[in-house]
ZAGU-244664 format. One line per 5 residues: number of its first residue (from 1); their letters; for each residue x, y negated, z of N, C-alpha, C. Coordinates in steps of 0.02 Angstrom, whole numbers. Example, Ala and Ser with C-alpha at 12.3 -4.5 7.8 and 13.67 -1.06 7.14 Angstrom:
// ZAGU-244664
1) AS) 660:284:390:615:225:390:660:165:390  642:112:354:684:53:357:645:-2:394
END
This chain:
// ZAGU-244664
1) MFALW) 258:-368:-88:274:-323:-38:345:-293:-52  360:-283:-114:431:-261:-127:481:-309:-107  465:-373:-115:516:-425:-97:520:-424:-19  465:-418:14:467:-416:84:507:-357:112  497:-297:83:535:-237:99:609:-248:89
6) ATSKL) 627:-278:30:696:-291:7:730:-344:59  691:-394:79:720:-445:124:739:-418:189  718:-361:207:740:-331:272:812:-309:269  834:-302:207:904:-280:196:948:-341:165  916:-378:124:951:-437:94:912:-500:111
11) LAIMS) 938:-532:166:901:-581:197:886:-646:153  928:-655:102:919:-716:61:866:-711:8  828:-657:8:775:-645:-45:712:-691:-27  696:-697:38:639:-735:54:655:-779:115  628:-840:118:637:-881:173:589:-861:227
16) DPEVD) 600:-881:288:556:-866:345:484:-884:329  471:-943:306:399:-957:288:369:-917:235  410:-890:185:385:-846:137:371:-777:165  416:-756:209:403:-693:244:336:-695:284  329:-750:323:270:-757:364:205:-756:322
21) ATITA) 208:-793:265:150:-803:222:136:-735:185  186:-697:171:176:-631:139:143:-583:187  169:-580:252:142:-538:303:66:-557:313  53:-619:317:-18:-640:324:-60:-617:266  -36:-624:203:-70:-603:143:-84:-528:144
26) IKDAQ) -32:-487:168:-43:-415:168:-95:-401:221  -94:-430:277:-145:-416:331:-213:-434:307  -216:-489:273:-283:-515:250:-312:-471:195  -271:-436:162:-297:-393:105:-316:-322:131  -308:-310:190:-323:-241:217:-399:-228:217
31) EEDGG) -419:-169:195:-489:-151:190:-515:-131:259  -581:-126:265:-614:-110:329:-595:-37:349  -581:6:301:-564:74:322:-493:82:343  -455:26:343:-384:29:367:-332:32:314  -355:51:253:-306:56:196:-304:-9:156
36) WRLVK) -264:-8:106:-256:-61:59:-272:-35:-10  -300:-77:-56:-311:-58:-125:-267:-98:-168  -234:-57:-216:-188:-94:-263:-228:-147:-305  -289:-138:-323:-329:-183:-358:-339:-243:-317  -349:-240:-253:-366:-299:-214:-299:-342:-205
41) LGNSP) -245:-311:-206:-183:-348:-200:-172:-397:-257  -202:-380:-314:-199:-426:-372:-242:-485:-362  -292:-483:-316:-334:-540:-300:-315:-579:-241  -260:-560:-209:-237:-593:-149:-195:-654:-165  -179:-694:-116:-134:-753:-127:-65:-733:-160
46) MKKAG) -50:-671:-156:16:-648:-183:14:-649:-257  -44:-651:-290:-49:-652:-366:-96:-707:-386  -84:-734:-441:-129:-789:-468:-189:-762:-504  -185:-701:-531:-243:-673:-567:-258:-604:-541  -320:-585:-539:-337:-520:-513:-325:-462:-559
51) WNAQG) -328:-402:-536:-317:-343:-576:-382:-308:-582  -392:-271:-635:-453:-226:-642:-429:-156:-641  -462:-115:-596:-442:-48:-594:-480:-7:-648  -445:34:-686:-479:78:-734:-493:148:-707  -453:170:-659:-463:235:-628:-483:221:-555
56) MTEKG) -520:272:-528:-544:261:-461:-520:317:-419  -518:305:-353:-501:356:-303:-561:396:-289  -552:444:-245:-606:490:-228:-667:452:-196  -727:475:-207:-785:445:-181:-782:435:-102  -798:377:-82:-798:360:-13:-725:334:15
61) VVGDG) -673:340:-29:-610:314:-7:-600:244:-36  -589:197:3:-582:129:-18:-506:113:-29  -466:126:14:-394:115:5:-365:164:-42  -301:153:-63:-264:202:-101:-198:209:-69  -166:270:-79:-103:284:-49:-45:245:-70
66) YATGL) -40:224:-133:10:179:-158:12:117:-120  -42:78:-117:-47:12:-86:-37:17:-12  -71:68:21:-67:75:93:1:99:112  35:143:77:100:163:96:151:104:92  145:69:36:188:10:25:176:-43:75
71) AVIAL) 116:-58:92:100:-107:141:130:-89:210  122:-27:229:149:-2:295:227:-8:296  255:15:239:329:11:233:352:-65:238  320:-106:203:340:-180:201:333:-207:273  276:-195:302:265:-224:372:319:-194:425
76) KSVGV) 329:-131:421:374:-100:465:447:-128:454  463:-139:390:533:-155:375:553:-225:401  502:-270:411:518:-336:440:504:-342:510  492:-285:542:485:-284:616:417:-296:643  365:-291:605:297:-298:633:291:-244:688
81) APDNA) 265:-262:745:265:-219:803:225:-156:792  248:-100:815:212:-38:808:139:-43:834  125:-81:883:58:-84:909:16:-136:875  39:-166:822:0:-216:781:-62:-180:757  -119:-210:762:-184:-179:744:-186:-159:668
86) NLKKG) -162:-203:625:-159:-194:553:-115:-130:539  -56:-130:566:-12:-75:554:-39:-8:582  -68:-7:638:-98:52:668:-155:78:625  -199:32:598:-250:51:556:-225:80:489  -174:47:462:-147:75:401:-116:148:409
91) IAWLK) -80:155:464:-51:224:481:-108:273:492  -159:257:524:-219:299:534:-250:319:465  -253:268:421:-282:280:357:-236:334:319  -173:324:322:-128:370:290:-136:441:314  -141:445:381:-147:514:411:-213:544:394
96) ANQKN) -262:505:389:-330:533:374:-344:546:301  -308:521:254:-321:526:183:-278:568:141  -234:606:175:-194:652:137:-236:715:123  -236:735:64:-275:799:44:-231:841:-1  -225:902:25:-183:949:-15:-111:926:-29
101) GVWPA) -82:889:17:-12:868:11:-6:805:-30  -59:772:-49:-53:708:-89:-97:657:-61  -86:596:-85:-128:539:-65:-163:511:-128  -221:481:-124:-258:457:-180:-224:394:-211  -230:387:-274:-201:330:-308:-254:300:-357
106) TYLNT) -246:237:-375:-291:205:-423:-247:185:-484  -270:197:-543:-236:177:-606:-264:110:-627  -219:62:-637:-245:-4:-656:-249:-14:-731  -215:27:-768:-211:14:-842:-258:54:-883  -273:118:-866:-319:160:-903:-338:219:-862
111) KRDPE) -392:249:-882:-414:309:-848:-368:369:-867  -350:411:-818:-302:461:-828:-335:528:-806  -314:581:-840:-331:647:-819:-288:662:-760  -314:669:-699:-274:680:-640:-233:740:-638  -246:790:-684:-205:852:-688:-153:848:-742
116) SDVGK) -148:797:-784:-96:792:-833:-31:762:-795  24:771:-831:86:745:-803:81:668:-794  54:633:-846:45:562:-841:-2:545:-786  -55:585:-779:-107:574:-729:-82:581:-659  -30:621:-650:-1:635:-583:47:582:-563
121) FMRDA) 68:539:-610:121:487:-592:103:443:-533  46:410:-539:26:363:-481:12:402:-422  -18:460:-425:-29:503:-367:37:520:-333  84:539:-373:149:554:-346:188:493:-314  177:433:-348:207:373:-318:172:356:-254
126) ATAFA) 107:366:-251:65:352:-190:90:396:-136  100:459:-152:125:510:-104:192:491:-76  238:472:-123:304:454:-101:304:395:-51  263:343:-65:257:283:-22:227:305:48  176:348:43:139:373:106:190:409:151
131) VLALA) 230:453:120:277:495:157:332:447:188  356:399:148:407:352:176:377:315:234  312:294:225:279:254:279:272:293:342  262:357:337:247:400:394:310:436:421  368:427:388:425:464:405:448:463:478
136) DEK) 435:402:510:460:401:579:401:402:625  342:422:604:284:428:649:289:497:685  257:496:738:253:562:780:185:593:778
END
């Protein structure tokens, strides 16, 4: 997704078939609730091996702010239409899952105390991507 986002500014990063394949992979990885999970992106065609999540998001939340924000940014950056169903569901997920000014995040490497500085890192990154993804929304 980072390469897709970057190719919107540096066109030589990805070929058109790579862009199309990445867009399809992002759409295919979307959860039923409209968000994306960082752990699932490790199981997609974009990666050869899956990831195991050590930390979990809040109960009942499937997606996470980091993956969902990044997915929305990447799709928008390459001109996916605003009325695209995947994009609309992702934006709706971001709008519905902000709590107390932050978005949920999943830690892949170890469980973290969400109130420690280290524990806030992924949450802060998730929030940054979510805010960037929603910056031009009304």
